[in-house]
N, C-alpha and C positions, 0 to 999 in steps of 0.2 A: 425875255421870253420865259414862259412858264415851263419848268422842267416837268416832264411827265414821269409819274411814279413807275418805277420798273416793276414789272409783275414778279410775284414770288416764284422762286425757282423750285420750291419744295413741292413735290407731287403728293397727291393723296396717299400713294403707296408708302412713300418715305415717312410720312407722318405716322402712319399705322405702325411702322416698325419701331419708331421711338416710343410710342405708347406701350407696345408689348415689352420693350426692354425695361421701361420704368416699372411696369407691373411685376416683371420677373425679379427685378432688384428688390422691390418691396416685399415680395414673397420670401426671398432669401433672408431679408432683414427680420421679418416676422418669425421665421423658423428659428433663426439664431437667438432672437430675443426670448422666444418660448423655451428654447433649450437652456439658455442662461438662467431663466427664472426657475426652471426645475432644478438646475444644479445648485442654485443659491438657497432656495427655500425648501427643497425636498431632499437635500443631501443626507441629513440624519436618517431619514427613512430608508434611503438607498443603502446606507452602510449597515443599518440594523438588519435589513433583509439579507444583505450579503453575509453578515456575521451569523445570522440564524441558519444559513445554509452551509456554513463552514463547519469543519470538525471541531467540536468544543473540547477544551483541555480540562480534564477533571480537576476540581479544586480539592485541596487537602483539608479535611475537616479539622476544625479547631479542637484542641485537647480540652476535654471537659474539666471544669474546675470544681473540686470537692471541698466541703467544709472540713478542714484539717482536724478540728476538735471532734467533730462527729465521727469521722472515720477512725480516729485514734481510740475513741470510746468503743467503737465497733470491734476494733482489733482486740481490745482488752476483753470484751464480753466473749469473743470467740475463744480466747486463750483461757478464760476463767470457767469455761463450761466443761462438764465431764467428758472424758475421751469418747469419741464416737458421735458426739453431738454435731460437730463441724469437722470438715476435712481440711487438709493442708491447702487446698485450693482456695478456700475462703481467706486464709491467712495471707496468701500471695495477693489476692485481689485487694484486700484492705491496704497492704503495703504499697501496691501499685497506685492506689488512689491518693497516696501521700500520708498515710497514717504514721504517727510518731512511734517508732519502735520502742522508745523508752518512756512512753506516756505513763504518768503516775495517776492512777485512778483516785478521784476525789474522795470516794467513800472508804475504800479499803487501804489506800496507800501503796497498793501493789503495782508493779510494772507487768506488762504482758509476759515477760520471762518468769517472774516470780509466780504469777498465776498458773502458767503452764507447768512449772516445776512442781508446785504443790499438788497439781492434779496428775502428775506423772505422765504428761503427754509428750512422749519422746520426739515425735515428728515435729511438733511445734517448737520444742526446746532447741533442737538441732537447727531448724530453719532460722529461728530468731538469732541464735548465736552466730551462725554463719553469715548473717546479714548485719552484724554489728551491734547486737543488743548488749547493753552495758550491764554486766553481772555484779558490779560493785555498788549499784544504787541501793540505798537502805530503805527498809519498810518501817514507817513510824509505828505501825501496829505491832511490830516485832522489836520495838526499842531501837530502831535504826539498823537492824541486821540486814545483810545482803542475802542474795539467794543461796550462796554456798553455806553460810552459817545457819540460815533457816533450815536448810535440808539436813544439816548435821543435828540441829536441835530437835527436829521432828522424826529423825531416824529413817530417812528415805535414802538408803544406801544405793539402790539401783539408779536413781536419778542423779545422785552425787557422782557416781562412777561414770555415768554418761557425760556429765559436764567435764570431768577430768579427761575423758577421751577426746571430746570435741576441742578442748583447749589444753593440749598436753603441756603447755608452758606455764600453766597455773601452778604456782608453788604453794602447797598447803602449809609448808613450814614457815612461810613468810606472810601468809595472808591473815592478818589480824583484823578483828572487828573494832568498833569504837571503844570497847572495853579492854582491848589488848588481848582478847582471847582468840585462839586458833580454832578452826573447825573441830580439831580433836578435843579441845577443851569443852566445846559446846556439846559434843557427843557424849563426853564423860558425865555431863550433868543430867543426861536423860536416863529414865528408868525402864524403858522398854527394851525388848530383845533387839529391835532394829538399831538402837543406840550402840549396843555392844558390837553388832556387825559392822557398823560404821567405824568404830574404834579399831576393829580388826583390819578393815579395809585400809584405813588411813595409815596404820602402822606398816602394813605391807607396801603401801604406796611410798612411804618414806624409805622403807628398806630397799625398794627397787630403784628409787631415784634420789636417794639421799645425797650422794656426792654432787650430782648436777643441780638438783632443785635447791639444796641448802646453800649453794654458793660459798662453801667453806674453803678457807685457805689451807686447811689441813685435810687432804683427801682421805685420810684414814679415820676421821671423826665420824661416828655413827650419828647422823643427824636425828633420826627418830629417837635414839636414846637421850639425846640432849633435850628434845622436846618433852619427853616423858619426865625427865628429872629436873628440868628448870622450872622454878616457881613462876607463876604469873606475877606481873608487876602493876599494870594499870587498871585492873578490873575492879569494879565497884562491888565490894563484898567478897571477892574471890582472890584478892591480892595476896601473894606470898604462898599460894597453894600449888602443889604439883597435880598432875592428872590423877594420880592415885588418891590424893587427898580430896580432890574435887568430887569424885564419883561416889554415889551411894548405891549404885547398881552392883549387886554381888557378882553377876556374870562378867561385867566389865572389869571389876576389881580383880577377879580371878585371872582373866586374860592378861591384864597388865602385869600382874605378879609373875605369871609364867613367862611372859615376854622379857621381863627384867631379869628373871632368874637365868634364862638361857644365855643372856648376854653378860652375866656376872655383875649386874648393876647393884649398887647398894640399895637396900629396901628399908632400912631403918627398923622401926617398930611396927610397920604396917602388916607384917605377917601375923 
């Protein structure tokens, strides 16, 4: 016998419910797919927008880089100018840019300290020395003399005195130049009034600090008397001469003779 097909038990209402469920599921899938697409392909934009709305952290600006040679030449030009042309502020700025405080100028052979000293710019001298300027560098134009011997040679007592105050440990009794001459010897060679004043100042400086500055093993030895009476040894053209024999300045000679007479020092035939 032929079996009769059993009629479907699904009603039209049930079929409609299944269709709705499928459409709902597809809608959820589409929404999730769209969200995933945005998350994958538009994530950088999202973060850029988020970062743009966030509070930004200020960046530290990079320290500017300056040409060391250029700012070193600038420092020299400032120090080589007459007082009043530049202020100490310009010196500080040049040093803050990295200028070489011991830069030797190609044309003059001078350092900033020598230039400032020759112009008598006390503010510049003090600032340079307090920041490590080397006062022992020689100037070829002055036959290798350093700033102290140059000042003694040109008779700038005020500036030389300032340097001795800034560096109280500087021992004029022991500070020889390449020729073996002391600042006192260089001052004795000068013919101007300023040279005699430097001789007077240096003798007083020795008198005040002779025991400490001379480093003598005999505390009663008068160091300035030794300097005046001891002949030079290494100097070209001046070897074997005392201060009194070196000087042709009558004022300087008179002062030295008086100084020696008060101390009872032998003066030979120089009278």
